[in-house]
C-alpha angles and dihedrals in degrees: 000000000000128000090253091060115078130199120238117215117243125224085255091057091054091050095052103030134069136185094268090061090047090051090052089051093049089053094054096092090057095057134080119262096260090046089050090053092048096045092042089053093047091051092049091047091056092048090049091049091050093048090052092050091048091058093038092060101087092203092055093041092054090056091056130245117291095000089157090118092034100228116191115270091238097057116178126234086249092059089046090053090048090051096049097041096087091058097053128092118248094271093049092047089053090050090050091048089052092050091048092049091051088052091051087057103260113153123233086252092056089047090051091050090055090055096051129084117247091258092050089047090052091052092047091050090051090052091049091053091047091051092049090049090051092048092050090048091048094051094047 
């Protein structure tokens, strides 16, 4: 992921993290490599411990992970794609968009048209009209 892309925290990150862990992560570039390794492991260990505790608490576990937005328990694949899209790189987001559009009933031809420039779209429409005309002439 490039420097221009930024990570967005998930609901799980908010549940298991705190400002102290974020401060430690922010300090990493200023440490030597062995110190970075040790501090990174310590931070990840704390996050793992908090995750385990989150799922160990039956009351919290019964509510469902990350139910901050209270999504329905029977979430659809479309809703899942919508939730994961912000975390993808541009290519992955484009792939997710294509999958969502296919789920919304767009045909592969409609998908192709969206990816083409206006000039290319016009050419493709002309070819489609030509093909329809030839089919009509052939069946007559």
